[in-house]
BATILO-855732 format. One line per 4 residues: their letters; for each residue x, y, z of C-alpha. Coordinates in nm, 2 decimals. Layout:
N
a> X:Y:Z ~ ...
END
This chain:
609
xxxx> -8.54:9.07:1.17 ~ -8.70:8.78:1.37 ~ -8.94:8.49:1.24 ~ -9.24:8.46:1.39
xxxx> -9.39:8.26:1.11 ~ -9.52:7.83:1.12 ~ -9.17:7.73:1.04 ~ -9.02:7.97:1.38
xxxx> -9.11:7.74:1.66 ~ -9.18:7.35:1.70 ~ -9.57:7.44:1.77 ~ -9.82:7.36:1.54
xxxx> -10.11:7.64:1.45 ~ -10.43:7.67:1.59 ~ -10.67:7.40:1.43 ~ -10.77:7.51:1.09
xxxx> -10.54:7.79:1.08 ~ -10.31:7.83:0.73 ~ -10.30:7.55:0.49 ~ -9.95:7.35:0.63
xxxx> -10.02:7.13:0.87 ~ -9.73:6.97:1.01 ~ -9.83:6.62:1.08 ~ -9.69:6.41:1.40
xxxx> -9.47:6.17:1.12 ~ -9.33:6.46:0.99 ~ -9.23:6.63:1.26 ~ -9.07:6.32:1.40
xxxx> -8.87:6.29:1.06 ~ -8.69:6.63:1.08 ~ -8.65:6.61:1.43 ~ -8.46:6.27:1.35
xxxx> -8.24:6.44:1.09 ~ -8.14:6.71:1.34 ~ -8.04:6.47:1.61 ~ -7.82:6.24:1.34
xxxx> -7.64:6.59:1.23 ~ -7.54:6.64:1.57 ~ -7.39:6.29:1.68 ~ -7.22:6.29:1.34
xxxx> -7.04:6.60:1.43 ~ -6.98:6.50:1.78 ~ -6.81:6.18:1.66 ~ -6.58:6.34:1.36
xxxx> -6.48:6.57:1.68 ~ -6.38:6.26:1.92 ~ -6.23:6.09:1.60 ~ -6.03:6.36:1.51
xxxx> -5.90:6.37:1.85 ~ -5.83:6.01:1.84 ~ -5.63:6.04:1.57 ~ -5.42:6.34:1.66
xxxx> -5.35:6.16:2.03 ~ -5.25:5.86:1.78 ~ -4.98:6.10:1.62 ~ -4.87:6.25:1.93
xxxx> -4.82:5.93:2.09 ~ -4.62:5.80:1.78 ~ -4.41:6.09:1.77 ~ -4.32:6.07:2.14
xxxx> -4.21:5.68:2.05 ~ -4.00:5.80:1.80 ~ -3.79:6.08:1.97 ~ -3.79:5.82:2.23
xxxx> -3.61:5.55:2.02 ~ -3.42:5.86:1.82 ~ -3.29:5.98:2.14 ~ -3.21:5.66:2.31
xxxx> -2.99:5.60:1.99 ~ -2.82:5.96:2.04 ~ -2.73:5.86:2.38 ~ -2.58:5.56:2.30
xxxx> -2.37:5.71:2.01 ~ -2.27:5.96:2.25 ~ -2.11:5.71:2.47 ~ -1.94:5.51:2.24
xxxx> -1.81:5.85:2.07 ~ -1.69:5.92:2.46 ~ -1.51:5.60:2.48 ~ -1.36:5.63:2.15
xxxx> -1.22:5.98:2.25 ~ -1.10:5.91:2.56 ~ -0.90:5.56:2.40 ~ -1.09:5.33:2.60
xxxx> -1.24:5.21:2.26 ~ -1.03:5.12:1.96 ~ -1.17:5.21:1.58 ~ -1.26:4.89:1.51
xxxx> -1.45:4.83:1.85 ~ -1.63:5.14:1.87 ~ -1.74:5.09:1.45 ~ -1.87:4.76:1.53
xxxx> -2.07:4.86:1.88 ~ -2.21:5.15:1.68 ~ -2.36:4.92:1.41 ~ -2.51:4.67:1.68
xxxx> -2.64:4.99:1.87 ~ -2.84:5.11:1.52 ~ -2.97:4.74:1.48 ~ -3.06:4.80:1.85
xxxx> -3.30:5.06:1.79 ~ -3.41:5.00:1.44 ~ -3.54:4.64:1.57 ~ -3.91:4.66:1.59
xxxx> -3.92:4.97:1.48 ~ -3.91:5.00:1.14 ~ -4.14:5.30:1.08 ~ -3.82:5.51:1.25
xxxx> -3.57:5.41:0.98 ~ -3.53:5.70:0.83 ~ -3.55:5.95:1.12 ~ -3.25:5.72:1.24
xxxx> -3.06:5.70:0.96 ~ -3.10:6.10:0.96 ~ -2.96:6.09:1.31 ~ -2.69:5.84:1.24
xxxx> -2.60:6.08:0.92 ~ -2.62:6.39:1.12 ~ -2.40:6.22:1.44 ~ -2.12:6.05:1.22
xxxx> -2.09:6.35:0.96 ~ -1.91:6.51:1.22 ~ -1.79:6.27:1.51 ~ -1.54:6.03:1.61
xxxx> -1.74:5.72:1.56 ~ -1.81:5.84:1.13 ~ -1.44:5.92:1.18 ~ -1.37:5.59:1.31
xxxx> -1.60:5.45:1.04 ~ -1.39:5.62:0.77 ~ -1.08:5.50:0.90 ~ -1.19:5.16:0.90
xxxx> -1.35:5.17:0.53 ~ -1.02:5.34:0.44 ~ -0.81:5.05:0.59 ~ -1.02:4.76:0.45
xxxx> -1.03:4.96:0.08 ~ -0.60:4.93:0.13 ~ -0.61:4.61:0.24 ~ -0.82:4.49:-0.05
xxxx> -0.61:4.64:-0.30 ~ -0.31:4.49:-0.09 ~ -0.48:4.15:-0.13 ~ -0.54:4.18:-0.51
xxxx> -0.13:4.29:-0.54 ~ -0.01:3.99:-0.40 ~ -0.25:3.77:-0.55 ~ -0.13:3.86:-0.89
xxxx> 0.23:3.86:-0.80 ~ 0.13:3.45:-0.72 ~ 0.06:3.41:-0.38 ~ -0.21:3.18:-0.29
xxxx> -0.57:3.29:-0.16 ~ -0.77:3.03:-0.10 ~ -1.16:3.07:-0.11 ~ -1.28:3.13:0.31
xxxx> -0.91:3.24:0.42 ~ -0.95:3.37:0.73 ~ -0.85:3.69:0.81 ~ -0.50:3.62:1.02
xxxx> -0.41:3.43:0.67 ~ -0.47:3.72:0.52 ~ -0.28:3.94:0.74 ~ 0.01:3.72:0.66
xxxx> -0.06:3.76:0.30 ~ -0.02:4.12:0.30 ~ 0.33:4.09:0.54 ~ 0.48:3.86:0.31
xxxx> 0.41:4.04:-0.04 ~ 0.56:4.39:0.10 ~ 0.85:4.21:0.26 ~ 0.89:4.07:-0.11
xxxx> 0.84:4.45:-0.24 ~ 1.07:4.57:-0.03 ~ 1.34:4.27:-0.08 ~ 1.32:4.37:-0.46
xxxx> 1.34:4.72:-0.40 ~ 1.66:4.68:-0.21 ~ 1.83:4.49:-0.39 ~ 1.73:4.72:-0.71
xxxx> 1.89:5.00:-0.53 ~ 2.22:4.79:-0.45 ~ 2.23:4.72:-0.84 ~ 2.20:5.09:-0.92
xxxx> 2.46:5.23:-0.72 ~ 2.71:4.97:-0.85 ~ 2.62:5.07:-1.16 ~ 2.67:5.44:-1.09
xxxx> 2.98:5.33:-0.89 ~ 3.16:5.17:-1.23 ~ 3.03:5.49:-1.44 ~ 3.23:5.74:-1.19
xxxx> 3.50:5.53:-1.16 ~ 3.45:5.45:-0.82 ~ 3.40:5.08:-0.82 ~ 3.56:4.86:-0.59
xxxx> 3.51:4.48:-0.66 ~ 3.60:4.40:-0.28 ~ 3.35:4.66:-0.16 ~ 3.10:4.56:-0.38
xxxx> 3.12:4.18:-0.29 ~ 3.09:4.27:0.10 ~ 2.76:4.52:0.00 ~ 2.60:4.25:-0.18
xxxx> 2.66:3.99:0.06 ~ 2.50:4.21:0.34 ~ 2.24:4.33:0.14 ~ 2.14:3.94:0.03
xxxx> 2.19:3.82:0.40 ~ 1.89:4.07:0.51 ~ 1.68:4.05:0.22 ~ 1.67:3.68:0.29
xxxx> 1.66:3.65:0.65 ~ 1.35:3.93:0.59 ~ 1.19:3.71:0.32 ~ 1.21:3.40:0.55
xxxx> 1.06:3.51:0.85 ~ 0.75:3.67:0.69 ~ 0.73:3.34:0.45 ~ 0.76:3.09:0.77
xxxx> 0.49:3.30:0.93 ~ 0.26:3.34:0.61 ~ 0.31:2.96:0.53 ~ 0.26:2.88:0.90
xxxx> -0.08:3.08:0.90 ~ -0.14:2.89:0.56 ~ -0.13:2.55:0.71 ~ -0.35:2.63:1.02
xxxx> -0.63:2.80:0.76 ~ -0.63:2.46:0.54 ~ -0.65:2.20:0.81 ~ -0.97:2.41:0.94
xxxx> -1.11:2.43:0.61 ~ -1.03:2.05:0.54 ~ -1.20:2.00:0.93 ~ -1.54:2.18:0.86
xxxx> -1.57:2.00:0.54 ~ -1.54:2.32:0.34 ~ -1.23:2.19:0.12 ~ -1.12:1.85:0.02
xxxx> -0.76:1.74:0.16 ~ -0.68:1.68:-0.22 ~ -0.73:2.09:-0.27 ~ -0.55:2.18:0.03
xxxx> -0.24:1.98:-0.07 ~ -0.26:2.17:-0.42 ~ -0.34:2.51:-0.20 ~ 0.01:2.43:0.02
xxxx> 0.24:2.32:-0.27 ~ 0.17:2.62:-0.47 ~ 0.26:2.83:-0.18 ~ 0.56:2.63:-0.11
xxxx> 0.67:2.71:-0.49 ~ 0.61:3.07:-0.50 ~ 0.82:3.11:-0.15 ~ 1.11:2.91:-0.29
xxxx> 1.16:3.10:-0.61 ~ 1.11:3.44:-0.42 ~ 1.39:3.33:-0.15 ~ 1.63:3.28:-0.43
xxxx> 1.51:3.60:-0.65 ~ 1.59:3.79:-0.30 ~ 1.94:3.62:-0.29 ~ 2.06:3.62:-0.59
xxxx> 2.36:3.76:-0.50 ~ 2.40:3.48:-0.29 ~ 2.24:3.21:-0.39 ~ 2.39:2.99:-0.10
xxxx> 2.19:3.19:0.18 ~ 1.87:3.06:0.01 ~ 2.00:2.75:0.01 ~ 2.04:2.76:0.36
xxxx> 1.71:2.90:0.43 ~ 1.56:2.65:0.20 ~ 1.66:2.33:0.44 ~ 1.44:2.50:0.71
xxxx> 1.19:2.58:0.47 ~ 1.17:2.24:0.32 ~ 1.15:2.09:0.70 ~ 0.84:2.38:0.72
xxxx> 0.66:2.19:0.42 ~ 0.68:1.87:0.56 ~ 0.49:2.01:0.88 ~ 0.21:2.17:0.66
xxxx> 0.17:1.86:0.51 ~ 0.08:1.71:0.80 ~ -0.09:1.98:0.98 ~ -0.40:1.91:0.65
xxxx> -0.44:1.59:0.82 ~ -0.70:1.68:1.14 ~ -0.54:1.33:1.33 ~ -0.24:1.50:1.35
xxxx> -0.15:1.70:1.70 ~ -0.19:2.08:1.58 ~ -0.04:2.16:1.93 ~ 0.26:1.99:1.84
xxxx> 0.30:2.08:1.50 ~ 0.25:2.44:1.59 ~ 0.56:2.40:1.83 ~ 0.74:2.24:1.55
xxxx> 0.69:2.55:1.34 ~ 0.80:2.81:1.62 ~ 1.15:2.63:1.63 ~ 1.17:2.68:1.32
xxxx> 1.07:3.06:1.31 ~ 1.31:3.10:1.59 ~ 1.62:2.91:1.43 ~ 1.61:3.17:1.14
xxxx> 1.58:3.40:1.44 ~ 1.93:3.30:1.56 ~ 2.08:3.32:1.20 ~ 1.93:3.68:1.16
xxxx> 2.08:3.77:1.47 ~ 2.44:3.65:1.39 ~ 2.67:3.75:1.10 ~ 2.70:3.56:0.74
xxxx> 3.00:3.36:0.85 ~ 2.78:3.13:1.04 ~ 2.44:3.15:0.90 ~ 2.47:2.83:0.75
xxxx> 2.59:2.64:1.03 ~ 2.31:2.79:1.25 ~ 2.06:2.65:1.01 ~ 2.22:2.34:0.96
xxxx> 2.28:2.28:1.39 ~ 2.00:2.05:1.51 ~ 2.09:2.12:1.87 ~ 1.95:2.45:1.80
xxxx> 1.61:2.30:1.66 ~ 1.56:2.13:1.96 ~ 1.55:2.41:2.17 ~ 1.54:2.75:2.00
xxxx> 1.40:2.97:2.28 ~ 1.70:2.87:2.52 ~ 1.93:2.96:2.23 ~ 1.77:3.31:2.20
xxxx> 1.87:3.32:2.52 ~ 2.24:3.28:2.51 ~ 2.52:3.54:2.38 ~ 2.61:3.56:2.05
xxxx> 2.93:3.39:2.09 ~ 2.80:3.09:2.22 ~ 2.58:3.06:1.90 ~ 2.91:3.11:1.71
xxxx> 3.09:2.84:1.90 ~ 2.86:2.59:1.93 ~ 2.77:2.59:1.55 ~ 3.14:2.53:1.49
xxxx> 3.18:2.26:1.73 ~ 2.88:2.07:1.68 ~ 2.92:2.06:1.28 ~ 3.28:1.97:1.34
xxxx> 3.37:1.61:1.39 ~ 3.62:1.52:1.67 ~ 3.99:1.43:1.57 ~ 4.02:1.61:1.28
xxxx> 4.24:1.95:1.24 ~ 3.98:2.20:1.15 ~ 4.00:2.46:1.36 ~ 3.68:2.49:1.69
xxxx> 3.70:2.76:1.89 ~ 3.82:2.72:2.24 ~ 3.50:2.75:2.46 ~ 3.62:2.62:2.79
xxxx> 3.75:2.90:3.02 ~ 3.59:3.17:2.78 ~ 3.34:3.34:3.03 ~ 3.19:3.44:2.70
xxxx> 3.08:3.13:2.54 ~ 3.13:2.86:2.82 ~ 2.81:2.90:2.97 ~ 2.58:2.96:2.69
xxxx> 2.73:2.66:2.52 ~ 2.64:2.44:2.79 ~ 2.30:2.57:2.86 ~ 2.20:2.47:2.53
xxxx> 2.34:2.14:2.54 ~ 2.20:2.03:2.83 ~ 1.89:2.10:2.72 ~ 1.94:1.94:2.38
xxxx> 2.06:1.62:2.57 ~ 1.71:1.70:2.80 ~ 1.48:1.69:2.47 ~ 1.69:1.38:2.35
xxxx> 1.63:1.16:2.65 ~ 1.28:1.25:2.65 ~ 1.22:1.18:2.27 ~ 1.07:1.52:2.21
xxxx> 1.36:1.58:1.94 ~ 1.33:1.56:1.49 ~ 1.62:1.38:1.35 ~ 1.76:1.24:1.63
xxxx> 2.09:1.07:1.50 ~ 2.20:1.41:1.37 ~ 2.15:1.53:1.72 ~ 2.32:1.27:1.89
xxxx> 2.63:1.33:1.64 ~ 2.61:1.70:1.67 ~ 2.60:1.68:2.05 ~ 2.90:1.36:2.05
xxxx> 3.10:1.65:1.85 ~ 3.03:1.92:2.09 ~ 3.09:1.75:2.41 ~ 3.38:1.57:2.27
xxxx> 3.56:1.89:2.16 ~ 3.45:2.00:2.52 ~ 3.61:1.76:2.70 ~ 3.92:1.76:2.53
xxxx> 3.94:2.15:2.62 ~ 3.84:2.11:2.98 ~ 4.19:1.83:3.00 ~ 4.36:2.06:2.86
xxxx> 4.26:2.37:3.07 ~ 4.31:2.16:3.36 ~ 4.69:2.03:3.22 ~ 4.77:2.42:3.27
xxxx> 4.71:2.45:3.61 ~ 4.36:2.57:3.63 ~ 4.19:2.73:3.93 ~ 3.94:2.44:4.05
xxxx> 3.70:2.73:4.07 ~ 3.70:2.80:3.73 ~ 3.55:2.46:3.67 ~ 3.22:2.55:3.85
xxxx> 2.99:2.52:3.53 ~ 3.18:2.25:3.35 ~ 3.14:2.04:3.67 ~ 2.78:2.09:3.70
xxxx> 2.74:2.03:3.33 ~ 2.94:1.65:3.39 ~ 2.80:1.57:3.69 ~ 2.41:1.67:3.55
xxxx> 2.15:1.35:3.48 ~ 2.14:1.46:3.11 ~ 2.46:1.44:3.01 ~ 2.53:1.09:3.26
xxxx> 2.23:0.95:3.04 ~ 2.41:1.07:2.71 ~ 2.75:0.87:2.81 ~ 2.57:0.57:2.82
xxxx> 2.46:0.58:2.49 ~ 2.83:0.53:2.42 ~ 2.89:0.80:2.15 ~ 3.20:0.97:2.32
xxxx> 3.50:0.95:2.25 ~ 3.69:0.73:2.51 ~ 4.04:0.91:2.43 ~ 3.86:1.23:2.53
xxxx> 3.67:1.11:2.82 ~ 3.98:0.97:2.97 ~ 4.17:1.27:2.99 ~ 3.89:1.45:3.10
xxxx> 3.83:1.19:3.40 ~ 4.19:1.19:3.49 ~ 4.25:1.58:3.51 ~ 3.94:1.58:3.73
xxxx> 4.08:1.32:3.95 ~ 4.39:1.50:3.98 ~ 4.32:1.86:3.98 ~ 3.97:1.92:4.07
xxxx> 3.86:1.60:4.36 ~ 4.16:1.74:4.57 ~ 4.01:2.07:4.63 ~ 3.68:1.88:4.70
xxxx> 3.80:1.68:4.96 ~ 4.04:1.92:5.14 ~ 3.74:2.15:5.21 ~ 3.54:1.84:5.33
xxxx> 3.81:1.76:5.56 ~ 3.84:2.14:5.73 ~ 3.45:2.13:5.80 ~ 3.45:1.78:5.96
xxxx> 3.79:1.83:6.13 ~ 3.65:2.11:6.35 ~ 3.64:2.10:6.75 ~ 3.32:2.11:6.91
xxxx> 3.33:2.38:7.19 ~ 3.34:2.16:7.55 ~ 3.09:2.11:7.83 ~ 2.96:1.90:8.06
xxxx> 2.95:1.55:7.95 ~ 2.66:1.35:7.90 ~ 2.43:1.27:8.20 ~ 2.57:1.55:8.38
xxxx> 2.91:1.35:8.44 ~ 3.24:1.57:8.52 ~ 3.32:1.83:8.35 ~ 3.50:1.77:8.01
xxxx> 3.72:2.13:8.01 ~ 4.01:1.95:8.16 ~ 4.03:1.64:7.90 ~ 4.29:1.64:7.65
xxxx> 4.08:1.45:7.34 ~ 3.88:1.70:7.19 ~ 3.54:1.60:7.00 ~ 3.55:1.74:6.63
xxxx> 3.23:1.77:6.34 ~ 3.32:1.40:6.27 ~ 3.23:1.26:6.58 ~ 2.88:1.42:6.60
xxxx> 2.77:1.34:6.25 ~ 2.66:1.04:6.04 ~ 2.71:1.01:5.67 ~ 2.43:0.78:5.48
xxxx> 2.42:0.74:5.09 ~ 2.04:0.80:4.98 ~ 2.02:0.69:4.61 ~ 2.15:0.96:4.42
xxxx> 2.39:1.09:4.69 ~ 2.50:1.15:5.04 ~ 2.36:1.33:5.34 ~ 2.50:1.46:5.67
xxxx> 2.30:1.39:5.98 ~ 2.35:1.41:6.38 ~ 2.49:1.11:6.53 ~ 2.34:0.99:6.86
xxxx> 2.66:0.90:7.04 ~ 2.70:0.90:7.40 ~ 2.99:1.10:7.54 ~ 2.87:1.43:7.37
xxxx> 2.78:1.72:7.56 ~ 2.42:1.90:7.48 ~ 2.66:2.20:7.41 ~ 2.86:1.99:7.13
xxxx> 2.51:1.82:7.01 ~ 2.38:2.19:6.91 ~ 2.71:2.30:6.81 ~ 2.68:1.96:6.55
xxxx> 2.33:2.07:6.47 ~ 2.48:2.39:6.31 ~ 2.78:2.24:6.14 ~ 2.54:2.02:5.98
xxxx> 2.41:2.33:5.80 ~ 2.79:2.42:5.71 ~ 2.84:2.12:5.55 ~ 2.59:2.11:5.31
xxxx> 2.81:2.30:5.03 ~ 3.06:1.97:5.12 ~ 2.77:1.73:5.06 ~ 2.71:1.90:4.73
xxxx> 3.07:1.89:4.62 ~ 3.11:1.49:4.72 ~ 2.80:1.46:4.57 ~ 2.91:1.60:4.26
xxxx> 3.24:1.41:4.27 ~ 3.01:1.08:4.29 ~ 2.82:1.16:3.95 ~ 3.09:1.30:3.77
xxxx> 3.29:0.98:3.84 ~ 3.05:0.78:3.72 ~ 2.97:0.98:3.40 ~ 3.30:0.95:3.31
xxxx> 3.28:0.58:3.34 ~ 2.97:0.57:3.13 ~ 2.80:0.49:3.43 ~ 2.52:0.61:3.63
xxxx> 2.54:0.36:3.92 ~ 2.63:0.59:4.20 ~ 2.59:0.41:4.53 ~ 2.84:0.17:4.34
xxxx> 3.11:0.46:4.28 ~ 3.00:0.58:4.68 ~ 3.12:0.26:4.77 ~ 3.43:0.22:4.59
xxxx> 3.59:0.56:4.67 ~ 3.44:0.71:5.00 ~ 3.77:0.63:5.13 ~ 3.92:0.84:4.91
xxxx> 3.67:1.12:4.92 ~ 3.62:1.12:5.27 ~ 3.95:1.02:5.42 ~ 4.00:0.94:5.83
xxxx> 3.62:0.87:5.83 ~ 3.60:0.60:5.63 ~ 3.79:0.31:5.59 ~ 3.85:0.11:5.26
xxxx> 3.63:-0.19:5.36 ~ 3.53:-0.13:5.64 ~ 3.15:-0.16:5.75 ~ 2.93:-0.13:6.06
xxxx> 2.94:-0.41:6.24 ~ 3.32:-0.55:6.14 ~ 3.55:-0.67:6.42 ~ 3.90:-0.47:6.43
xxxx> 4.16:-0.64:6.70 ~ 3.86:-0.69:6.93 ~ 3.70:-0.42:6.85 ~ 3.37:-0.40:6.65
xxxx> 3.31:-0.12:6.45 ~ 2.97:0.06:6.54 ~ 2.95:0.35:6.27 ~ 3.02:0.69:6.21
xxxx> 3.38:0.84:6.22 ~ 3.66:0.54:6.14 ~ 3.91:0.76:6.31 ~ 3.76:0.81:6.63
xxxx> 3.78:0.52:6.88 ~ 3.44:0.58:7.04 ~ 3.28:0.45:6.72 ~ 3.41:0.07:6.86
xxxx> 3.30:-0.12:7.13 ~ 3.54:-0.41:7.34 ~ 3.42:-0.73:7.19 ~ 3.56:-1.02:7.44
xxxx> 3.74:-1.30:7.25 ~ 3.58:-1.19:6.91 ~ 3.78:-1.27:6.60 ~ 3.95:-0.96:6.43
x> 3.89:-0.88:6.05
END
């Protein structure tokens, strides 16, 4: 029911009507209360709206951050699935992705964690991280076992060194297992009555040889990694030089003991290896000094490792000889590339003094051994000459032994009438500057040198001379004389190649050059230019003779030997003692072919020489 009383309207009652009179102040007060209520309600509405908007904005930002994170994870997962990323790389990128999206968005950490858990619970990245964790756990267990076995693992060790520790320790485990298996087999053979002492000895040697080689390789690499690691820590101040030396010494003792344990059936193998390992220990001690050249020391380490690879690649019979061969140490990379026959032969040649009755293999004339032996020798002599070699005195002695045996075998081969073509490799070696410098040291046997020199002169030199003579005696085509003179077709005398070339000595050998000479037709000049190309092989042959002759005499004065012997090496073209400007029977020699009359000029009333 509608109310029509005084309270139903804002209008006041007529004057005098009723007892409830509303004063202006009261009316104003009531109006104020009403207006405030309305304003408060409107304010609440806007505040709630703003709060709701902020919540929505926050939710949108959260979704954007999480979605960006998920998209990046999917990209990483695709790379892992396609093989463009490794498990380690994918794991690292995933962790970086999380840190990137979490930075400045701490309020979304829970949501990011939920997304990461959901993704990695069933994704390639999750599998990769699980794999990495499992590998990390395995490596930790392996390192603990290696430390228990005595391996040195200093504080702050690098991952590279830790990996080498695990590898070396596993080699020791395997070596022990193989040796134990051999003993069990031999015990069983004895119980079953099928034991054979000769077979057992051979089996023991094979197992011992294999285990020592296996241990040697992994141990040397481990020791090298330790030296590198300790040096870095000393350089950075994380470790004192004294502590580093202590760790290196402990590891040396541990590895030495393991080697003898692995070779307990044939301890001589461990003894041979220890020769190399002792040298490695000295290198490791130098490595602890930051002032030492790290690159040079690393190179020396690598040489020792390759020396052991040489030993491992051959048979037990020459194991000790190879390890003891310092020629191999100087350039093991070269040695690894040659045949096993070469390595075996040289290991014996170098360790057998010349002049004794001990057996040495025949290298000269053996196609399986000669080339490799000469190659290794040449490289070693080069390193020796350049001062790049340790134990220089031992290397000189071993090189002398090898070369003396080769010189003797060269003489014997030539005495049997060997074809000069068989001497191609030997000639190149004896003519080399490396050999020439070594001969000057005076360490070679004079008798061996003399025998080789004599046989080269008798058997090899004539073959070269005959080849040169044949090329120089070739006739040039006839044509018109220079200057358009009469035809030379009817002339009885024909110009030869020797008449159109000049032979000059240029420091270390000779060269053939065109000779500008009157009386030659243009066609003869052109033909001579072509023939000079054909003379290059003859040029090389004569230069080889010059070098061999000088080296066999302990000299490198090549010009002296050319002047003394050119009349023998190019007979006819040169006469002994004749030089340009000399006068013979009233004719001055102008140079060129001494056998051609056109090489002389008539000198009236000149005194002959």
